C-alpha positions in Angstrom: 0.0 -0.1 0.2 3.1 2.5 0.9 4.4 2.2 -3.1 1.0 3.3 -4.0 1.7 6.9 -2.9 5.1 7.5 -4.4 6.0 10.2 -7.0 9.7 9.5 -8.2 12.3 7.1 -7.4 13.6 7.8 -4.3 10.5 7.4 -2.3 10.5 4.0 -4.0 13.6 3.1 -2.2 12.9 4.5 0.9 9.9 2.9 1.1 11.3 -0.7 0.1 13.6 -0.3 2.3 11.5 0.6 5.4 9.3 -2.6 4.4 12.2 -4.9 4.6 13.2 -3.6 8.1 9.8 -3.8 8.8 8.8 -6.9 7.2 12.7 -9.2 8.3 13.3 -7.3 11.9 9.6 -6.9 13.8 7.2 -8.3 12.1 9.4 -11.9 12.4 10.9 -11.2 15.7 7.4 -10.6 16.8 6.5 -14.1 15.8 9.3 -15.6 17.3 8.9 -14.1 20.5 5.1 -14.9 21.0 5.7 -18.3 19.5 8.9 -19.2 21.9 6.3 -18.5 24.7 4.1 -21.0 23.2 5.8 -24.0 23.9 3.5 -26.8 25.2 0.1 -24.3 25.0 -2.5 -26.5 24.5 -0.2 -29.7 24.7 1.5 -28.3 21.0 5.1 -27.8 21.0 6.8 -24.4 20.2 7.4 -25.3 16.5 3.5 -26.7 15.8 2.7 -23.4 16.9 4.6 -21.5 14.2 3.7 -23.9 11.6 0.0 -23.6 12.4 0.1 -19.6 13.1 2.4 -18.8 9.8 0.2 -21.0 8.0 -3.3 -19.6 8.8 -3.2 -16.7 6.3 -2.3 -19.1 3.4 -5.8 -20.9 4.3 -8.0 -17.6 4.4 -6.1 -16.8 1.2 -7.0 -19.3 -0.5 -10.7 -19.5 0.4 -11.1 -16.0 -0.8 -9.2 -17.0 -4.3 -12.1 -20.1 -4.6 -15.0 -17.9 -4.4 -14.1 -14.5 -5.8 -11.2 -15.5 -8.6 -13.2 -16.9 -11.5 -12.5 -20.4 -13.3 -12.7 -18.8 -16.9 -12.1 -15.3 -17.9 -15.9 -15.3 -19.6 -17.1 -15.4 -16.1 -15.2 -12.6 -14.6 -17.6 -10.0 -13.5 -15.3 -7.1 -12.7 -13.5 -7.8 -16.4 -14.8 -5.4 -19.3 -15.5 -7.1 -22.8 -12.7 -6.2 -24.3 -10.8 -7.5 -21.3 -12.7 -10.9 -21.2 -11.4 -11.2 -24.8 -8.1 -10.3 -24.4 -7.6 -13.0 -22.0 -9.3 -15.5 -23.6 -7.2 -15.0 -26.9 -3.8 -14.8 -24.5 -5.1 -18.3 -23.4 -5.5 -19.4 -26.8 -1.8 -18.7 -28.0 -0.3 -19.2 -24.2 -2.3 -21.6 -22.3 -2.5 -25.4 -22.0 -4.7 -27.1 -25.0 -5.7 -30.4 -22.8 -3.8 -32.6 -25.3 -1.8 -34.2 -22.6 -2.1 -37.3 -21.4 -3.7 -38.2 -17.9 -1.5 -38.9 -15.4 -2.4 -42.1 -13.3 -2.5 -43.2 -9.7 0.9 -44.8 -10.5 2.4 -42.1 -12.1 1.5 -39.7 -8.9 2.3 -42.3 -6.1 6.2 -42.5 -8.2 6.3 -38.5 -8.4 5.4 -38.6 -4.3 7.2 -41.4 -3.4 10.7 -40.3 -5.5 
């Protein structure tokens, strides 16, 4: 959000620097401090809490994507007709054409167990 308000390269550089400082230091340190004090809370080790807490944003964002990201450009309510047509044309050239062989369960198991 901060980058949306900048007007020149110097401002971009300063905002990116500050974002990096706060993301790497303050937020990471706060999570590490908090999780370090959660050992055996609810019978779970601190490292388990770290995975749970860091996984929550991914799960929540996946629900947003599930409900708001359209399956096809034609069904996107937020695209204009010309934008829909552009997306369809791009998919026709760059998208998958469904000519590959289907993955079998044996191949999937071999891939996961390799």
